[in-house]
C-alpha positions in Angstrom: -63.9 36.2 -19.0 -67.1 34.9 -21.0 -64.6 32.1 -23.1 -64.5 31.0 -19.0 -67.8 31.1 -18.3 -69.0 28.9 -21.4 -65.7 27.3 -21.0 -66.8 25.6 -17.8 -70.3 25.7 -18.1 -69.6 23.2 -21.6 -67.7 21.2 -18.8 -70.0 21.2 -16.4 -72.9 20.2 -18.8 -70.4 17.3 -20.2 -69.6 15.9 -16.9 -73.8 15.8 -16.4 -74.2 14.3 -19.7 -71.4 11.5 -19.0 -72.5 10.6 -15.5 -75.8 9.5 -16.4 -74.8 7.2 -19.6 -72.5 6.0 -16.6 -74.6 5.3 -14.1 -77.3 4.2 -17.3 -74.6 1.6 -18.4 -74.1 0.4 -15.3 -77.4 -0.3 -14.4 -78.6 -2.3 -18.0 -81.4 1.0 -18.6 -78.1 2.4 -21.6 -75.6 0.4 -23.5 -73.1 2.5 -24.1 -69.5 1.1 -25.3 -68.4 4.9 -24.6 -69.8 7.1 -22.4 -66.8 9.5 -22.6 -67.3 10.1 -26.3 -71.6 9.8 -26.9 -71.4 12.5 -24.1 -69.4 14.3 -26.4 -71.1 13.6 -29.2 -74.7 14.9 -27.1 -73.9 18.2 -26.1 -73.0 19.2 -29.6 -76.4 17.9 -30.8 -77.2 19.8 -27.7 -75.6 23.0 -28.4 -76.8 22.5 -31.9 -80.1 22.7 -31.0 -80.0 25.3 -28.5 -78.5 27.7 -31.4 -81.5 26.5 -33.8 -84.5 28.0 -31.2 -82.1 31.2 -30.2 -82.7 31.6 -34.4 -86.0 30.8 -34.5 -85.8 27.4 -36.2 -88.0 25.8 -35.5 
């Protein structure tokens, strides 16, 4: 059950980042050729940072 929770959270985070990138691209604030792939990359980076903070490796 917790696997579903984490999967849903990850999907929501990915959608939120994608939405931000898409809006920024439309407004000209961001230059992003592939918002979905960029969102996925940013999400992986954020997960890595969370892990480092969680483990105390600041």
